[in-house]
C-alpha positions in Angstrom: -61.9 -22.4 92.4 -59.9 -22.3 95.6 -56.2 -21.5 95.6 -53.7 -24.0 96.8 -52.9 -21.7 99.7 -56.5 -21.5 100.8 -56.9 -25.3 100.6 -53.6 -25.8 102.6 -54.7 -23.2 105.2 -58.1 -25.0 105.6 -56.4 -28.3 106.2 -53.9 -26.8 108.6 -56.6 -25.2 110.8 -58.7 -28.4 110.6 -56.0 -30.9 111.4 -53.3 -29.0 113.4 -55.3 -29.0 116.7 -56.0 -32.7 116.3 -52.4 -33.6 115.7 -51.2 -31.3 118.4 -53.6 -32.8 120.9 -52.4 -36.3 120.0 -48.9 -35.1 120.7 -50.1 -33.9 124.1 -51.6 -37.3 124.8 -48.4 -39.1 124.0 -46.4 -36.6 126.0 -48.6 -37.4 129.0 -48.2 -41.1 128.2 -44.4 -40.7 128.7 -42.7 -40.8 132.0 -43.6 -37.2 132.5 -47.2 -38.2 133.1 -46.3 -40.7 135.8 -48.0 -40.3 139.2 -44.7 -39.4 140.8 -44.3 -36.5 138.3 -47.9 -35.2 138.4 -47.7 -35.2 142.2 -45.3 -32.2 142.0 -48.1 -29.9 141.0 -51.3 -31.8 142.0 -50.4 -32.6 145.6 -49.5 -29.0 146.6 -52.8 -27.9 145.1 -54.6 -30.6 147.1 -52.8 -29.7 150.2 -53.8 -26.1 149.8 -57.4 -27.0 149.2 -57.6 -29.7 151.9 -55.0 -28.7 154.6 -56.3 -31.1 157.2 -56.6 -34.1 154.8 -54.7 -37.3 155.7 -52.0 -38.7 153.5 -54.4 -41.4 152.4 -57.0 -38.9 151.4 -54.6 -36.8 149.4 -53.4 -40.0 147.6 -57.0 -40.9 146.9 -57.8 -37.5 145.4 -54.6 -37.5 143.4 -55.6 -40.9 141.9 -59.1 -39.7 141.3 -58.0 -36.6 139.4 -55.7 -38.7 137.3 -58.5 -41.1 136.4 -60.9 -38.3 135.6 -58.3 -36.8 133.3 -58.6 -39.9 131.0 -62.2 -39.3 129.8 -61.6 -35.5 129.7 -58.4 -35.7 127.6 -60.1 -38.1 125.2 -63.3 -36.0 125.0 -61.1 -33.2 123.7 -59.5 -35.6 121.2 -62.9 -36.6 120.0 -64.0 -33.0 119.6 -60.9 -32.2 117.5 -61.3 -35.3 115.4 -65.0 -34.6 114.8 -64.2 -31.0 113.9 -61.5 -32.2 111.4 -63.5 -35.0 109.8 -66.9 -33.3 109.6 -65.5 -30.4 107.6 -63.1 -32.5 105.5 -63.3 -32.0 101.7 -63.3 -35.8 101.4 -67.0 -37.0 101.2 -66.3 -40.3 103.0 -64.8 -38.6 106.0 -67.6 -36.0 106.1 -70.3 -38.7 105.9 -68.7 -41.1 108.4 -67.2 -38.5 110.8 -68.6 -40.3 113.9 -67.2 -43.8 113.4 -63.9 -42.4 112.0 -63.5 -40.1 115.0 -64.4 -42.9 117.4 -61.9 -45.2 115.7 -59.2 -42.6 116.1 -60.0 -42.2 119.8 -59.8 -46.0 120.3 -56.6 -46.3 118.3 -54.9 -43.5 120.2 -56.1 -44.9 123.6 -54.7 -48.4 122.7 -51.4 -46.9 121.4 -51.2 -44.8 124.6 -51.4 -47.9 126.8 -49.0 -49.8 124.6 -46.5 -46.9 124.9 -46.9 -47.0 128.7 -46.2 -50.8 128.7 -42.5 -50.0 127.8 -42.1 -47.7 130.8 -41.3 -49.0 134.3 -42.8 -45.8 135.8 -46.2 -46.3 134.2 -48.9 -48.9 134.7 -50.9 -50.4 131.8 -54.6 -51.0 132.1 -57.4 -52.0 129.7 -59.7 -50.1 132.1 -57.9 -46.9 131.1 -58.6 -47.6 127.4 -62.2 -48.1 128.4 -62.3 -44.8 130.2 -60.6 -43.0 127.3 -63.1 -44.5 124.9 -66.0 -43.6 127.1 -64.8 -40.0 127.2 -64.5 -39.8 123.4 -67.8 -41.6 122.8 -69.6 -39.2 125.2 -68.3 -36.2 123.4 -69.1 -37.6 120.0 -72.6 -38.5 121.1 -73.2 -34.9 122.4 -71.9 -33.5 119.2 -74.0 -35.9 117.1 -77.2 -34.7 118.9 -76.2 -31.1 118.8 -75.6 -31.3 115.0 -78.8 -33.2 114.5 -80.8 -30.7 116.5 -79.2 -27.8 114.7 -80.0 -29.3 111.3 -83.6 -29.9 112.3 -84.1 -26.3 113.7 -86.1 -24.0 111.5 -84.0 -21.2 109.9 -85.2 -17.7 110.6 
């Protein structure tokens, strides 16, 4: 029989990264994640990497980096969700880790856009929810096949 401290520790290490990452997403969803704020560190880097680039090119690259961040951030969210749910002591979460993780990704993506709708410095886009979901779904699919392959591999 596991002690309460061991059970609590397991839950903490399973769910803390997930909750922390959701916090990061909502921080980025605030005014701090607006293009005008991210340009303070992305633009100098772009200007260093592409010193002869025009203003239009730098703006395009900045926008591209911001759009690529969507699937990347939500792929990390999906990884943490899958990790938490796959090893949950609750049989339903363990069994249905894939749809529960995907549901969490979609919910956080929708709430992220809803949160941005209240900020004048941010734009709201259903396309972003799609990008977020695609990033999460991609990670979950890779994990699904890796887990399946690992389970089918002969043990030595």
